[in-house]
C-alpha positions in Angstrom: -0.2 0.3 0.0 2.7 2.4 1.1 4.5 1.4 -2.3 1.3 2.3 -4.3 0.8 5.6 -2.7 4.6 6.1 -3.0 3.9 5.8 -6.7 1.2 7.8 -7.4 1.2 11.2 -8.6 1.7 14.0 -6.2 -1.7 15.4 -7.4 -3.4 12.3 -7.2 -2.6 11.9 -3.7 -3.9 15.6 -3.1 -6.7 14.8 -4.9 -7.8 12.0 -2.1 -7.5 14.9 0.4 -9.5 17.1 -1.4 -12.3 14.5 -2.2 -13.0 14.8 1.5 -12.4 18.8 1.9 -15.1 19.1 -1.4 -17.4 16.6 0.0 -18.4 19.0 3.1 -18.0 22.0 0.9 -20.4 20.6 -1.2 -22.8 20.3 1.6 -22.6 23.9 2.5 -22.5 24.7 -1.1 -26.1 24.9 -1.5 -26.7 26.9 1.2 -24.5 29.5 0.7 -25.5 29.9 -2.8 -29.1 30.4 -1.4 -27.5 33.3 0.4 -25.6 35.1 -1.8 -28.7 35.4 -4.3 -30.5 37.2 -1.3 -27.7 39.1 -1.1 -27.2 39.9 -4.7 -30.9 40.9 -5.1 -30.5 43.5 -2.0 -27.6 44.6 -4.0 -29.7 45.2 -7.4 -32.4 46.9 -4.9 -29.7 49.3 -2.9 -28.7 50.1 -6.7 -32.3 50.3 -8.2 -32.8 52.9 -5.3 -30.2 54.8 -5.9 -31.0 55.4 -9.5 -34.4 56.6 -8.3 -33.0 58.6 -6.0 -30.5 60.1 -9.0 -33.4 60.9 -11.3 -35.9 62.7 -8.7 -32.9 64.8 -8.2 -32.7 66.0 -11.8 -36.1 65.8 -12.5 -36.2 68.7 -9.6 -33.4 70.6 -11.2 -35.3 70.4 -15.0 -38.0 72.2 -12.8 -35.7 74.7 -11.2 -34.1 75.3 -14.9 -37.5 75.7 -16.6 -38.5 78.4 -14.3 -35.3 80.4 -14.9 -35.6 79.3 -18.6 -39.5 81.1 -18.6 -38.0 84.4 -17.2 -35.5 84.5 -19.5 -38.2 83.9 -22.5 -40.5 86.6 -20.8 -37.6 88.9 -20.9 -36.4 88.6 -24.1 -35.8 91.7 -26.1 -35.5 90.1 -30.1 -36.0 87.2 -31.8 -33.2 85.9 -31.6 -33.2 85.6 -27.7 -36.8 84.3 -27.5 -36.0 81.0 -30.0 -32.7 80.4 -28.0 -34.8 80.5 -24.9 -37.7 78.4 -26.1 -34.9 75.9 -27.8 -33.7 75.7 -24.2 -37.3 74.8 -22.7 -37.5 72.2 -25.5 -34.7 70.3 -24.6 -35.2 70.2 -21.1 -38.6 69.1 -21.7 -37.2 66.3 -23.9 -34.6 65.6 -21.2 -37.5 65.4 -18.4 -39.4 63.1 -20.3 -36.0 61.0 -20.4 -35.5 61.1 -16.6 -39.3 60.0 -15.9 -39.2 56.9 -18.1 -35.9 56.1 -16.1 -37.5 56.5 -12.8 -40.5 54.6 -13.8 -38.2 51.4 -15.3 -36.0 51.9 -12.0 -39.2 51.6 -10.2 -40.7 48.9 -11.4 -37.2 46.7 -11.5 -37.4 48.2 -7.5 -41.1 47.0 -6.6 -40.7 43.3 -7.9 -37.1 43.1 -6.1 -38.1 44.8 -2.8 -41.6 44.8 -1.6 -41.7 46.9 1.3 -41.2 50.0 -1.1 -43.1 52.9 -0.5 -46.0 53.9 -3.2 -46.1 57.2 -2.2 -43.1 57.9 -4.1 -44.4 56.9 -7.5 -47.4 58.7 -6.5 -45.7 61.8 -6.1 -43.5 61.5 -9.4 -46.7 60.4 -10.8 -47.9 64.0 -10.0 -45.2 66.0 -11.4 -45.2 64.4 -14.6 -48.9 65.5 -14.6 -48.3 69.1 -13.3 -45.6 69.4 -16.3 -47.7 67.9 -19.2 -50.9 69.8 -17.8 -50.0 73.2 -16.9 -46.4 73.8 -17.3 -46.6 72.6 -20.9 -49.2 74.6 -22.0 -48.4 77.5 -20.2 -45.0 77.7 -22.1 -46.7 77.5 -25.0 -49.0 80.2 -24.1 -46.5 82.6 -23.1 -44.3 81.7 -26.3 -47.6 82.6 -28.6 -48.4 85.9 -26.1 -44.8 87.3 -26.9 -45.3 86.4 -30.9 -48.3 88.1 -30.2 -46.9 90.8 -28.3 -44.0 91.8 -30.7 -46.5 91.9 -33.3 -48.6 94.3 -31.7 -45.5 96.6 -31.7 -44.4 96.0 -34.9 -47.5 96.8 -36.0 -47.7 100.1 -33.9 -44.4 101.0 -35.6 -45.3 100.4 -39.1 -48.6 102.6 -38.9 -46.5 105.5 -37.2 -44.5 105.4 -40.6 -47.6 104.9 -42.8 -49.4 107.4 -41.3 -48.3 111.1 -41.6 -50.7 113.5 -41.1 -54.1 111.9 -39.0 -56.3 113.4 -37.1 -55.7 114.3 -33.4 -58.7 112.4 -31.9 -58.2 109.3 -34.2 -54.3 108.7 -33.2 -55.2 109.2 -29.9 -57.9 106.4 -29.9 -55.3 103.9 -32.0 -52.5 104.8 -29.1 -54.9 104.1 -26.3 -56.3 100.9 -27.5 -52.8 99.4 -28.4 -51.7 100.3 -25.2 -54.8 98.1 -23.6 -54.0 95.0 -26.1 -50.4 95.3 -24.7 -51.6 95.7 -21.1 -54.3 92.8 -21.4 -51.6 90.3 -23.2 -48.7 91.3 -20.6 -51.6 90.5 -17.8 -51.9 87.2 -19.5 -47.9 86.2 -19.9 -47.9 87.4 -15.6 -50.6 84.8 -15.4 -49.4 82.2 -17.1 -45.9 82.9 -15.4 -47.3 82.6 -11.5 -49.2 79.3 -12.8 -45.7 78.3 -13.9 -43.6 79.2 -11.1 -46.6 78.0 -8.4 -47.1 74.7 -10.1 -43.1 74.1 -10.0 -42.6 75.1 -6.9 -45.0 72.8 -5.6 -43.6 69.7 -7.1 -39.7 70.7 -6.2 -41.0 70.3 -2.7 -43.2 67.4 -3.7 -39.7 65.9 -5.3 -37.6 66.5 -2.0 -40.2 64.6 0.1 -39.7 61.9 -2.4 -36.3 61.9 -2.5 -36.3 61.9 1.2 -38.9 58.4 0.9 -36.1 57.0 -1.4 -33.2 57.6 1.1 -35.1 55.4 3.8 -36.1 53.1 1.6 -32.5 52.7 0.3 -31.2 52.6 3.7 -33.7 49.9 5.2 -32.0 47.9 1.8 -29.1 48.1 3.2 -29.7 47.3 6.5 -30.9 44.4 5.6 -27.9 43.2 2.9 -25.6 43.8 5.9 -27.4 41.9 8.2 -27.3 39.0 5.1 -23.2 39.7 4.9 -22.8 39.4 8.4 -24.1 35.8 8.4 -22.3 34.7 5.3 -19.2 35.6 7.1 -19.8 33.8 10.3 -20.5 30.8 8.1 -17.8 31.0 5.9 -15.1 31.4 9.1 -16.4 28.0 10.2 -16.1 26.1 7.0 -12.6 28.0 6.2 -11.7 26.7 9.6 -12.8 23.0 9.1 -11.3 22.7 5.8 -7.8 24.3 7.0 -7.7 21.8 9.6 -8.5 18.7 7.2 -5.7 20.1 4.8 -3.0 20.2 7.5 -3.7 16.2 8.7 -3.6 15.4 4.8 -0.7 17.5 4.3 1.4 15.9 7.3 0.4 12.3 6.0 1.8 13.2 2.1 4.9 15.1 3.8 6.0 11.7 5.4 5.5 10.0 1.8 7.7 12.8 -0.2 10.0 13.7 2.3 13.1 11.5 1.8 13.3 12.0 -1.8 12.6 15.9 -1.4 16.0 15.6 0.6 17.9 13.8 -1.4 17.1 16.6 -4.3 17.7 19.6 -1.8 21.5 18.0 -1.3 22.2 17.6 -5.1 20.7 21.2 -5.6 22.7 22.7 -2.8 26.0 20.9 -4.3 24.7 22.5 -7.9 24.0 26.3 -6.2 27.9 26.0 -5.2 29.3 25.3 -8.7 29.9 21.3 -7.8 28.3 18.9 -10.3 26.9 15.5 -8.0 26.6 12.4 -9.3 23.3 11.3 -10.9 20.2 10.1 -8.2 19.3 6.6 -8.1 15.5 7.5 -6.8 13.3 5.7 -9.5 9.5 6.7 -8.5 6.9 7.4 -11.0 5.4 10.0 -9.3 6.7 14.0 -9.7 9.9 13.8 -7.6 10.9 10.8 -9.7 10.4 13.3 -12.5 12.3 15.8 -11.6 15.4 13.7 -10.3 15.6 12.4 -13.7 15.4 15.9 -15.4 17.8 16.9 -12.8 20.0 13.9 -13.8 20.1 15.6 -17.7 20.6 18.9 -16.2 23.7 17.9 -14.8 24.9 15.8 -17.7 24.1 19.1 -19.8 26.1 21.3 -17.6 29.2 18.4 -18.1 29.0 19.4 -22.0 28.3 23.2 -21.4 31.5 23.4 -19.0 33.7 21.4 -21.7 32.7 23.8 -24.0 33.1 26.7 -22.1 37.0 25.4 -21.3 37.2 24.9 -25.0 36.0 28.6 -25.8 38.7 29.9 -23.1 41.3 28.5 -24.8 40.4 29.9 -28.1 39.1 27.0 -30.1 35.9 28.9 -31.6 35.8 25.6 -33.9 34.5 23.4 -31.1 31.6 21.9 -31.9 28.5 22.6 -29.2 24.7 22.0 -29.1 22.5 23.5 -26.4 19.9 21.4 -24.7 16.9 23.7 -26.6 16.1 26.6 -28.1 15.7 27.9 -24.3 18.7 26.9 -22.8 20.2 30.0 -21.7 23.8 29.3 -20.7 24.1 27.0 -23.9 22.9 29.9 -26.2 25.0 32.4 -23.7 28.4 30.6 -24.6 27.3 30.5 -28.0 26.7 34.2 -28.2 29.9 34.6 -26.4 32.0 32.7 -29.1 30.3 35.1 -31.9 30.8 37.9 -29.8 34.5 37.0 -28.9 35.0 36.1 -32.8 33.3 39.8 -33.9 35.6 41.4 -31.0 38.6 39.6 -32.8 37.3 40.8 -36.1 37.1 44.4 -34.7 40.6 44.5 -33.5 41.7 43.6 -36.7 39.3 47.1 -38.3 40.9 48.9 -35.6 44.3 47.9 -36.3 43.9 48.7 -40.1 42.6 52.3 -39.1 45.3 53.1 -36.9 47.6 51.9 -40.0 45.5 54.4 -42.2 45.8 57.3 -39.8 49.3 56.4 -39.3 50.0 56.2 -43.3 48.1 59.5 -43.7 50.5 61.1 -40.6 53.3 59.8 -42.6 52.6 61.4 -45.8 51.6 64.9 -44.3 55.0 65.0 -42.8 57.1 63.6 -46.2 54.9 66.3 -47.8 55.9 69.0 -45.0 59.7 68.1 -45.4 59.0 68.5 -48.9 57.2 72.3 -49.2 59.5 73.2 -46.4 62.6 72.5 -48.4 61.7 73.8 -51.5 59.9 76.9 -50.3 62.2 79.0 -52.2 61.3 77.6 -55.2 58.0 76.8 -56.7 59.1 74.8 -59.6 60.7 72.6 -58.1 58.7 72.2 -55.7 55.1 71.9 -57.8 57.2 69.0 -59.5 58.1 67.4 -55.8 54.7 67.2 -54.7 53.0 65.9 -57.7 55.5 63.1 -58.2 55.4 62.2 -54.4 51.8 62.5 -54.2 51.4 60.2 -57.4 53.7 58.0 -56.2 52.3 58.0 -52.6 48.7 57.4 -53.7 49.9 54.6 -56.1 48.0 56.6 -58.9 49.0 56.7 -62.5 49.0 60.2 -63.5 48.7 64.0 -62.3 49.0 67.4 -62.5 49.5 70.6 -60.6 47.8 73.5 -61.9 48.4 77.1 -60.7 45.8 80.2 -60.7 47.4 83.1 -63.2 45.8 86.2 -63.8 46.4 88.0 -67.3 45.2 92.0 -67.7 41.4 90.6 -67.5 42.0 87.2 -67.5 42.1 84.5 -65.0 42.9 81.1 -65.8 44.6 78.0 -64.9 47.9 77.3 -66.2 49.6 73.4 -65.4 53.0 73.9 -63.9 53.9 70.3 -63.3 52.4 67.1 -64.3 53.5 63.8 -63.7 52.8 59.8 -65.6 53.8 56.3 -65.2 56.7 57.2 -63.7 57.8 60.3 -65.5 58.1 63.6 -65.5 55.7 65.3 -68.6 56.3 68.8 -70.1 53.3 69.9 -70.8 51.5 73.3 -71.5 48.2 73.8 -71.1 46.1 76.4 -69.8 42.5 76.3 -68.5 39.8 78.5 -68.0 37.8 79.0 -64.8 34.8 77.2 -64.7 36.1 75.3 -68.1 36.0 71.5 -68.0 36.4 69.6 -64.5 39.6 71.7 -63.1 37.7 74.8 -64.3 34.6 73.8 -62.2 36.6 72.2 -59.1 37.8 75.9 -58.5 35.0 77.4 -59.4 33.1 75.0 -57.1 35.8 75.0 -54.5 34.9 71.3 -53.6 37.1 68.3 -54.0 35.8 66.0 -57.2 36.3 62.1 -56.9 34.6 60.1 -60.3 35.1 56.5 -60.3 32.8 56.4 -63.4 34.3 58.5 -66.5 32.9 57.6 -70.0 35.1 56.5 -73.2 37.5 59.4 -74.3 35.9 62.0 -71.3 39.3 62.7 -70.2 40.6 64.1 -73.6 37.7 66.9 -73.6 37.2 67.7 -70.1 40.2 66.6 -68.0 43.8 68.6 -67.8 46.1 65.8 -68.4 46.2 64.8 -71.8 44.5 61.8 -73.8 45.0 58.9 -71.4 41.8 56.9 -70.7 41.9 56.6 -66.7 38.6 55.2 -64.5 38.9 57.0 -61.8 39.3 60.5 -61.4 40.3 62.9 -58.2 40.4 66.6 -58.3 41.2 68.8 -54.9 41.2 72.4 -55.0 44.3 74.5 -53.1 42.3 76.7 -51.1 43.7 79.0 -48.2 40.5 80.6 -46.8 37.9 80.8 -49.0 40.0 81.8 -52.1 41.5 78.7 -54.4 44.8 79.0 -56.0 45.2 75.8 -57.9 44.4 72.2 -58.5 45.8 69.1 -58.4 44.5 66.1 -60.5 45.2 62.8 -60.1 44.2 59.7 -62.4 44.2 56.0 -61.9 42.6 52.8 -62.5 41.9 51.9 -58.6 39.4 53.9 -56.6 40.7 56.4 -54.2 39.8 55.2 -50.6 37.8 57.8 -48.1 41.7 58.2 -46.0 43.7 58.7 -49.3 41.4 61.4 -50.5 41.7 63.1 -46.7 45.1 63.0 -47.2 45.1 64.4 -50.6 42.9 67.3 -49.4 45.5 67.8 -46.2 48.4 68.2 -48.6 46.3 70.2 -50.7 45.7 72.6 -48.0 49.5 72.6 -47.0 50.2 73.2 -50.2 47.9 76.1 -51.2 49.4 77.9 -48.2 53.1 76.8 -49.4 51.4 78.4 -52.8 50.2 81.7 -51.6 53.7 82.4 -49.3 55.7 81.4 -52.3 53.4 84.3 -54.2 54.1 86.4 -51.8 57.8 86.0 -51.6 58.4 85.6 -55.2 56.7 89.3 -55.6 58.8 90.6 -53.0 61.6 89.3 -54.7 60.5 90.6 -58.1 60.2 94.2 -56.5 63.4 93.6 -54.9 65.3 92.8 -58.5 63.2 95.9 -60.2 64.8 97.9 -57.3 68.0 96.8 -57.8 68.0 97.3 -61.7 67.0 100.6 -61.1 69.6 101.4 -58.9 72.2 100.0 -61.1 70.9 102.3 -64.4 71.2 105.1 -62.0 74.8 104.1 -61.3 75.5 104.0 -64.5 73.7 107.1 -65.7 75.5 108.9 -62.7 78.6 107.7 -63.8 78.1 108.9 -67.2 76.8 112.4 -65.9 80.3 112.5 -64.3 82.1 112.2 -67.5 80.1 114.1 -69.1 80.9 117.2 -66.3 84.6 116.4 -67.2 84.2 117.0 -70.6 82.6 120.1 -69.8 85.5 121.0 -67.7 88.1 120.3 -70.0 86.6 121.8 -72.9 85.4 124.6 -70.4 88.1 127.2 -71.6 87.0 126.5 -75.1 83.4 126.8 -74.9 82.4 129.6 -72.3 79.7 130.6 -74.6 78.0 126.9 -74.1 78.4 127.2 -70.0 74.8 128.1 -69.5 73.9 125.3 -71.5 75.6 122.8 -70.0 74.7 124.2 -66.7 70.9 123.7 -67.8 72.2 120.0 -68.7 73.6 119.6 -65.5 70.6 120.6 -63.4 68.2 118.3 -65.6 70.5 115.2 -64.7 70.1 116.2 -61.3 66.4 116.2 -61.2 66.6 113.3 -62.7 69.0 111.8 -60.4 66.7 113.0 -57.8 63.6 111.4 -58.9 65.7 108.3 -59.3 66.3 108.5 -55.9 63.0 109.4 -54.8 62.0 106.6 -57.1 64.2 104.2 -55.0 63.2 105.2 -52.0 59.5 104.8 -53.2 60.2 101.0 -54.1 61.9 100.1 -50.7 59.3 101.8 -49.2 56.4 99.4 -50.8 59.0 96.6 -49.8 58.6 97.6 -46.3 54.8 97.8 -46.4 54.6 94.2 -48.2 56.7 92.7 -45.5 54.6 94.6 -42.9 51.6 93.6 -44.5 52.1 90.0 -44.6 53.3 90.2 -41.1 50.2 92.1 -40.1 48.1 89.0 -41.4 49.7 87.0 -39.6 49.1 89.1 -36.3 46.0 89.5 -37.8 44.9 85.7 -37.5 46.4 85.5 -34.1 44.2 88.0 -32.7 41.3 86.5 -34.4 41.7 83.2 -33.0 42.1 85.2 -29.5 38.9 87.1 -30.2 36.9 84.1 -30.7 38.4 82.2 -27.6 37.5 85.6 -25.9 33.9 85.5 -27.6 33.2 81.8 -26.4 34.6 82.4 -22.7 32.2 85.2 -22.8 29.0 83.3 -24.0 26.3 83.3 -21.6 25.3 79.7 -23.1 27.9 76.8 -22.2 30.3 76.1 -25.4 31.7 72.3 -25.9 34.3 71.8 -28.2 35.6 67.9 -29.0 37.8 66.7 -31.6 36.9 64.1 -34.1 37.2 61.5 -31.8 35.0 62.9 -29.2 37.3 64.0 -26.6 37.3 67.4 -25.3 39.5 70.2 -26.9 37.9 73.5 -25.1 35.1 74.2 -22.4 34.0 77.8 -21.5 33.7 79.8 -18.5 29.6 79.6 -18.9 30.3 75.2 -19.2 32.4 75.5 -16.3 30.4 76.7 -14.0 26.9 74.5 -15.4 28.9 71.2 -14.6 31.2 72.1 -12.1 34.4 70.8 -14.3 37.3 73.0 -15.0 39.0 72.7 -18.3 42.3 71.4 -17.1 39.8 68.4 -14.9 38.4 67.4 -18.5 40.4 68.3 -21.3 41.6 65.0 -23.5 38.8 63.4 -21.9 35.8 61.8 -23.7 32.6 63.6 -23.9 30.6 61.1 -21.9 32.0 62.4 -18.4 29.4 65.0 -19.1 26.9 62.2 -19.8 24.4 60.3 -17.2 23.3 56.5 -17.9 20.3 57.1 -18.6 18.7 60.5 -19.1 21.4 61.6 -21.7 21.0 58.6 -24.0 19.6 61.1 -27.4 22.6 63.6 -26.6 24.9 60.3 -27.0 23.8 59.4 -30.3 23.6 62.6 -31.5 27.0 63.1 -30.6 28.1 59.7 -32.0 26.2 60.3 -35.1 27.6 63.8 -35.8 31.2 62.1 -35.4 30.5 59.2 -37.9 28.8 62.1 -40.5 30.7 63.7 -43.0 28.7 66.6 -43.4 29.9 70.1 -41.9 28.4 73.5 -41.0 25.3 72.0 -40.5 23.5 73.0 -37.4 21.4 70.6 -35.7 17.9 71.6 -34.3 17.8 72.5 -30.7 16.2 69.6 -28.3 16.2 68.9 -24.6 18.4 66.5 -22.7 20.1 66.5 -19.2 23.9 66.0 -18.4 25.9 65.2 -15.4 27.7 67.6 -13.2 30.6 67.2 -11.3 29.1 66.5 -8.4 26.7 63.5 -9.7 23.6 65.7 -9.9 21.4 65.8 -13.3 21.3 69.2 -15.0 18.1 69.6 -17.5 19.4 71.5 -20.6 18.6 72.4 -24.3 21.2 72.1 -26.8 22.4 72.3 -30.1 25.1 70.4 -32.1 27.1 71.6 -35.3 30.5 70.1 -37.3 33.1 71.8 -38.3 36.7 70.9 -40.0 39.9 73.5 -39.5 43.0 72.5 -41.4 41.5 69.3 -42.5 41.0 68.6 -38.7 37.0 68.1 -38.1 35.4 69.3 -35.1 32.1 68.9 -32.6 31.3 72.2 -31.2 27.9 71.7 -28.8 26.1 75.0 -27.4 24.1 74.2 -24.2 21.5 76.6 -22.2 20.8 75.6 -18.7 17.0 74.9 -18.4 16.9 73.7 -14.3 14.9 76.6 -13.4 12.8 76.7 -16.4 11.6 73.3 -15.2 11.1 74.2 -11.7 9.2 77.6 -13.2 6.8 75.4 -15.1 6.3 72.9 -12.2 5.2 75.7 -10.2 3.4 77.8 -13.0 1.3 74.0 -13.2 0.6 74.2 -9.4 -0.6 77.8 -9.7 -2.9 77.0 -12.5 -4.1 73.9 -11.2 -5.0 76.0 -8.4 -6.8 78.9 -10.0 -8.6 76.0 -12.0 -9.4 74.5 -8.9 -10.7 78.1 -7.4 -12.4 79.2 -10.6 -14.3 75.8 -10.4 -15.2 76.4 -7.0 -16.2 80.0 -7.6 -18.6 78.8 -10.6 -20.2 75.8 -8.4 -21.0 78.6 -6.1 -22.2 80.9 -8.5 -24.8 78.4 -10.1 -26.1 77.3 -6.6 -26.5 81.1 -6.0 -28.6 82.1 -9.4 -30.3 78.5 -9.0 -31.4 79.5 -5.5 -32.7 83.3 -6.8 -34.1 81.6 -9.9 -36.1 79.7 -7.7 -37.4 82.2 -5.5 -38.7 84.5 -8.7 -35.4 86.9 -8.2 -34.3 89.0 -11.1 -31.0 88.8 -11.5 -29.2 91.7 -12.3 -26.7 92.0 -15.3 -23.1 93.1 -14.1 -20.8 95.1 -16.5 -17.4 93.5 -15.7 -16.1 95.7 -18.9 -14.9 98.6 -16.0 -13.7 98.0 -13.0 -15.3 100.8 -10.9 -18.1 102.1 -12.6 -18.7 106.4 -12.4 -22.1 106.9 -10.6 -23.8 108.9 -8.1 -21.9 107.3 -5.4 -19.1 108.6 -6.8 -20.1 112.4 -6.9 -19.4 114.6 -4.0 -20.9 117.7 -5.7 -17.4 119.5 -5.3 -16.5 120.2 -9.0 -12.5 120.1 -8.8 -12.4 116.7 -6.6 -15.2 115.2 -8.8 -13.3 115.8 -11.6 -10.1 114.3 -10.1 -12.1 111.2 -8.7 -12.9 110.5 -12.5 -9.9 110.8 -14.2 -8.4 108.7 -11.5 -11.1 105.9 -11.7 -10.8 106.3 -15.8 -7.3 105.6 -15.2 -8.2 102.4 -12.7 -10.2 101.2 -15.4 -7.4 101.7 -18.3 -5.2 99.5 -15.9 -8.3 96.8 -15.9 -8.9 96.8 -19.5 -5.2 96.2 -20.0 -5.0 92.9 -18.0 -7.9 91.8 -19.5 -6.7 92.2 -22.8 -3.5 90.6 -22.4 -1.4 93.6 -22.9 2.2 93.6 -23.1 4.3 94.2 -19.3 5.6 97.2 -20.5 2.8 99.3 -21.6 0.8 98.0 -18.2 3.9 98.8 -16.2 2.9 102.5 -17.8 -0.4 102.4 -16.8 0.6 101.6 -13.2 2.9 104.9 -13.5 0.1 106.8 -14.9 -1.8 105.7 -11.5 0.7 106.5 -8.7 1.7 110.1 -10.7 -2.3 111.1 -11.0 -3.1 109.6 -7.6 0.2 111.9 -5.8 -1.5 114.5 -7.6 -4.4 114.3 -6.7 -3.6 113.2 -2.8 -1.0 116.5 -2.8 -4.1 118.5 -4.1 -6.6 117.3 -0.9 -3.4 117.5 1.6 -3.0 121.1 0.6 -6.8 121.7 1.3 -6.3 120.4 4.7 -4.3 122.4 6.0 -5.6 125.6 3.9 -8.8 124.3 5.7 -7.9 123.1 8.8 -9.2 120.0 8.8 -9.3 118.0 12.2 -8.7 114.3 10.5 -5.9 115.8 8.4 -3.4 113.3 9.8 -5.4 110.1 9.5 -6.3 111.3 6.0 -2.6 111.5 5.1 -1.8 108.2 6.4 -4.4 106.6 4.2 -2.7 108.1 1.6 0.4 106.9 2.4 -0.6 103.6 3.0 -2.5 103.2 -0.5 1.0 104.5 -2.5 3.2 101.9 -0.8 0.7 99.1 -0.9 0.3 100.0 -5.1 4.0 100.6 -5.8 4.4 96.7 -4.0 2.1 95.4 -6.3 3.2 96.6 -9.0 6.9 94.9 -8.1 5.3 91.4 -7.6 3.4 91.9 -10.8 6.5 93.1 -12.8 8.3 89.7 -11.0 5.2 87.2 -12.4 4.3 86.4 -8.6 1.1 84.5 -8.9 -2.5 85.7 -7.7 -1.0 89.4 -8.0 -3.6 90.8 -10.8 -6.6 89.3 -8.5 -5.2 90.9 -5.2 -4.3 94.0 -7.1 -8.0 94.6 -8.6 -9.9 93.7 -5.6 -7.6 95.9 -3.6 -8.3 98.9 -5.8 -11.9 98.2 -5.8 -12.4 97.9 -2.4 -9.5 100.5 -1.1 -11.2 103.2 -4.1 -14.5 102.7 -3.5 -14.5 102.9 0.5 -12.2 105.7 0.2 -14.2 108.0 -2.4 -17.8 106.7 -0.8 -17.1 107.2 2.9 -13.7 108.4 3.5 -13.9 111.4 2.1 -17.3 112.6 2.2 -15.8 113.3 5.8 -14.4 116.8 4.6 -17.0 118.1 2.2 -19.0 120.1 4.5 -15.9 121.8 5.8 -14.9 122.1 1.9 -18.4 123.8 1.0 -18.5 125.7 3.9 -14.9 127.6 3.1 -16.2 128.5 -0.3 -15.5 125.1 -2.9 -18.3 124.2 -4.9 
């Protein structure tokens, strides 16, 4: 028997115990079911009672609304308003019909579920429905028709006045009397219908309140019965739970004695697995779940042994080792396969990195090689051009190449071939190409590198500058200094130029362009110097000739006295010519000095420009970050140091990730990485929001924009950031204030609605309030002293002007000017009053002056708070102005009226 129980499945063992428990529960289940049905019926009855009470409330509200609609319909001044309120009545009528239907439907359900429901409730609602159908609806129709009749009578009277110009006085008086009587008769009928509706609706509303009280009483009774049933069910449930728990404990103890031994063995083996030890296979051979677990655990141990052997093979670098996971869901096996693939990928990436390092090293060697060539041949441009094109063709393994230089001849500007090299031989060609003509001319015009890999047959013969060769790849690089093109390098071959080869060609082109610019300046200087030396040599020859002539003249002086004056004139002319030559030499030396100074000035200007740009960046209120092409920090300005807490020395040369947090900066990291990999320059990135990490570990909310530039072939990433921490705080504060305002406004609207309903329910007409002004000028403000009344009138107009400006949402500067006008005029008015107080001996002068002073101080304080955008200041300002000014003019100022009039003011 024990073996039989041991081989049973655990669920079967438990099932035997649960059968006994279920039998007991089944006996009591029928009773519980009946109790729950009764409880559900009570619950439905409570719900229907709530629905009935809600329908009664809505019916009462519609009756109240109808009284207000009637008043509005009676006082409507035009056809549009009348139609609007008539449509409102029709909508209320439809709504009331629907509410009656809801009520009767709910009451019908309640009466079937709760036999003790009060019949008086349905009686009251039937009475309300009868009153509405038999009295209120006909009265509304009568009022509407009477209003139409009254408007027709008024229109007829007006038309008659226009049609008849000359009428007998008696006839006119009779017609007027008839019209007035008819109007009064109609108005009396309207008033009668109004009294019928108001009195009927008032009675209905009172009766509906009684019905609501009865409905509430019924709902409470049903709820109490439901509570009693629920308490009984709870006691019964607790007893059943206790009995079932006791039986379950006994069955559990018995089953535990059967399965505890294999479970202990299972625990020992799993504990060994937990510390990394692989135990031997289990010998438990039962057919229940525990026996199955032992078998599956044996499979796990075998699989882990295979997995460990595979891991050892991977550790030794044997990536070709065969391994098959236990299944598609074998996490460890699939992870090892993934690790194997990752290691293989890492090996490939390492090879790529080595290749990139070799390319970068190759570029640096090339740049250094050509820098030496440029330095050694800086004095001989022809040799410089030959060396550059020969070494460039060889270094890039091209087939041919040429170097063109921009020349100018009068008004003509063209490119002239200065050096060419093809198939390991220097070529001697003469070629001129106009700017914009062919590929060479287009490159010089557009100032961009051209790399063509598909060239049609014979295309190079027409467009290229190197003759009739037909290469398959063409690379044309402009020689640029800043934005000026000084020449073009053309390389042709049969193998495509890679990106790093093109980068090297562009960097060499920049260096050659700089050398070419320097060479041109030196050449121009040398030409000017040579010209000056030639002129000085000619002057020496002329001077020697002049001296010989003077000697001849002196030798022949005795023989040609009559020619002395002529010789003197010639001598003076020669002297003037020598002075001119001296002056010309001086001017030429001055020109050479100016050119030299201009060259030095340009170099100095470049240094100053660089310093100026750094000063501008340092003085920028926005944070500026500059990273090189590898993403390492090259520069941060003072604003960036204040934002992040790092100094430039702390982060110089570090990766840009030092400023990024782990989760909140993912978008910023992706955008910087994308810009580093992109080849597009000088296109600013649209501003976005993100977060960065400060030195003290806090996250800072920022907005940023990115731009990529290139200086001397080195690309840079520039990021402009703006701190948005305070902005976020202000947004949160503004949101909280807005929620408070909305809640307060909603509370006010509810109170106003309740007040309006109360007034209309008592047939009290609500006066219309003019909210276009804060203070309305009227008899309450008039003191009957002309000069004071005029000042008060102007004062109140200025306050209403500020109120209107705030309602219209005008600019803060304009509202501030309105504040200033009020303060200035208030000072003027108060000063005038205080002068009269001193003049007439007003007894409350000191107290009145204190009132004046407190008002001025409070207005200035409210102005400061308004300019600082403090919350609720607008409501506080308007409330203060309305209350203080009204009380001051209507109460305080009236205390001096008698004295002022007695002293002669009127």
